[in-house]
C-alpha positions as CSV (number, residue, x, y, z in Angstrom):
1,M,-27.9,-22.6,-4.5
2,N,-24.6,-24.6,-4.4
3,K,-23.0,-24.8,-7.9
4,V,-19.4,-24.8,-8.9
5,I,-18.0,-24.6,-12.4
6,L,-14.2,-25.2,-12.9
7,M,-11.8,-25.6,-15.7
8,G,-8.2,-26.7,-15.1
9,R,-5.5,-29.3,-15.6
10,L,-5.4,-32.6,-13.7
11,T,-2.5,-32.5,-11.3
12,R,-2.3,-36.4,-11.3
13,D,-4.1,-39.4,-12.6
14,P,-7.4,-40.0,-10.8
15,E,-7.2,-42.2,-7.8
16,V,-10.2,-44.7,-7.9
17,R,-11.5,-46.9,-5.2
18,Y,-14.6,-49.0,-5.1
19,S,-17.1,-49.2,-2.2
20,Q,-17.8,-52.4,-0.4
21,G,-21.2,-54.0,-0.9
22,A,-23.3,-56.0,-3.4
23,E,-22.9,-53.4,-6.1
24,P,-19.5,-51.6,-5.7
25,L,-19.6,-47.9,-6.4
26,A,-16.6,-46.2,-8.1
27,I,-15.2,-43.2,-6.1
28,A,-12.6,-41.2,-8.1
29,R,-10.6,-38.5,-6.5
30,Y,-8.5,-36.0,-8.4
31,S,-7.2,-32.5,-8.1
32,L,-7.5,-29.6,-10.6
33,A,-5.0,-26.8,-11.0
34,V,-7.2,-23.8,-11.8
35,N,-5.3,-20.7,-13.0
36,K,-6.0,-17.6,-11.1
37,R,-7.3,-14.7,-13.1
38,F,-5.4,-12.1,-11.1
39,K,-2.3,-12.7,-9.0
40,R,-0.1,-10.8,-6.7
41,Q,3.7,-10.9,-7.0
42,G,5.0,-13.9,-5.1
43,E,1.6,-15.7,-5.1
44,A,1.0,-19.1,-6.7
45,D,-0.4,-19.0,-10.3
46,A,-3.1,-21.6,-9.6
47,D,-5.5,-23.0,-7.0
48,F,-5.4,-26.7,-6.5
49,I,-9.0,-27.9,-6.0
50,P,-9.8,-31.4,-4.9
51,C,-12.7,-33.1,-6.7
52,V,-14.6,-36.4,-6.1
53,A,-16.7,-38.2,-8.6
54,F,-19.0,-41.1,-7.8
55,G,-20.5,-44.0,-9.8
56,K,-20.5,-43.6,-13.6
57,Q,-18.7,-40.3,-13.4
58,G,-15.9,-42.0,-11.3
59,E,-15.6,-44.8,-13.8
60,F,-15.4,-42.2,-16.6
61,A,-12.6,-40.4,-14.8
62,E,-10.7,-43.6,-14.2
63,R,-10.9,-44.7,-17.8
64,Y,-10.3,-41.4,-19.7
65,F,-8.7,-38.7,-17.4
66,R,-4.9,-38.5,-17.2
67,K,-2.4,-36.1,-15.6
68,G,-2.1,-32.8,-17.5
69,Q,-5.4,-32.9,-19.3
70,M,-7.6,-29.8,-19.4
71,V,-11.0,-30.7,-18.1
72,S,-14.2,-28.9,-17.1
73,V,-16.2,-29.8,-14.0
74,V,-19.7,-28.9,-12.8
75,G,-20.6,-29.8,-9.3
76,R,-21.3,-28.7,-5.8
77,L,-19.1,-27.7,-3.0
78,Q,-19.0,-30.0,0.0
79,V,-17.4,-29.5,3.4
80,R,-16.7,-32.6,5.5
81,N,-15.7,-32.9,9.2
82,W,-14.3,-35.9,10.9
83,E,-11.9,-37.1,13.6
84,D,-8.6,-38.7,12.6
85,N,-7.0,-41.7,14.3
86,E,-5.3,-39.4,16.8
87,G,-8.6,-37.8,17.8
88,K,-7.9,-34.5,16.0
89,K,-10.8,-32.8,14.3
90,R,-10.2,-32.5,10.5
91,V,-12.1,-30.4,7.9
92,T,-11.9,-30.7,4.1
93,T,-13.6,-28.9,1.3
94,E,-14.0,-30.6,-2.1
95,V,-16.1,-30.4,-5.2
96,V,-18.6,-33.3,-5.7
97,V,-18.7,-33.8,-9.5
98,E,-22.0,-33.9,-11.2
99,E,-20.8,-33.3,-14.8
100,Q,-17.3,-33.5,-16.3
101,Y,-16.0,-32.8,-19.8
102,F,-12.8,-32.8,-21.8
103,A,-11.8,-29.1,-22.3
104,E,-9.3,-29.6,-25.1
105,S,-8.8,-31.9,-28.1
106,K,-7.0,-35.2,-27.7
107,A,-4.2,-33.9,-30.0
108,S,-3.8,-30.7,-27.8
109,S,-3.7,-32.8,-24.7
110,Q,-1.0,-35.1,-26.1
111,A,1.0,-32.2,-27.3
112,N,0.9,-30.6,-23.8
113,Q,2.1,-33.8,-22.3
114,T,5.0,-34.4,-24.7
115,A,6.3,-30.8,-25.0
116,A,6.3,-28.2,-22.3
117,A,6.4,-25.3,-24.8
118,P,5.4,-26.1,-28.4
119,A,6.7,-23.9,-31.2
120,P,4.2,-21.2,-32.3
121,K,2.4,-22.0,-35.5
122,K,2.4,-19.7,-38.5
123,T,-1.1,-18.6,-39.6
124,E,-0.7,-20.4,-43.0
125,D,0.2,-23.6,-41.1
126,V,-2.8,-23.9,-38.7
127,G,-4.0,-27.4,-38.8
128,D,-6.7,-27.2,-36.1
129,G,-9.7,-26.3,-38.4
130,F,-9.3,-22.5,-38.1
131,Y,-8.4,-20.2,-40.9
132,P,-6.6,-16.9,-40.8
133,I,-8.8,-13.8,-40.7
134,D,-9.2,-12.0,-44.0
135,E,-8.4,-8.4,-42.9
136,S,-10.1,-7.0,-46.1
137,I,-13.6,-7.8,-44.8
138,E,-15.3,-4.8,-43.1
139,D,-17.6,-5.2,-40.1
140,D,-20.5,-4.0,-42.3
141,D,-20.0,-7.0,-44.6
142,L,-20.6,-9.5,-41.8
143,P,-24.1,-11.1,-41.7
144,F,-24.3,-10.9,-37.9
């Protein structure tokens, strides 16, 4: 089985090209910065994973994905070998996208792009549809 599930931020706007032929096929390439769960001192905080989306998925990425957005990707890992113009053998590993989703709201995405560190919200001032937890409720009172 070959299945990859990633969630991370786009490192740049997707680069889209169209194949030659009677029916051009969109080919979108982008890179995701995926935070590491654990890191050692002096190590990078994220892995940068190249992704490629074909057809409708590529057109979707071209139209809606922008640098800095948090996205989720489901796909398969692909390793390609080729020779460059100088005759050197090259190898690349990338994720071929089968499904891709927005992983944050549009408002959150825009806030992340305009401010590097937004001010923390007070619990009374939360405008994202969540309410502060009522600490007086006991676990035995919950219906689940």
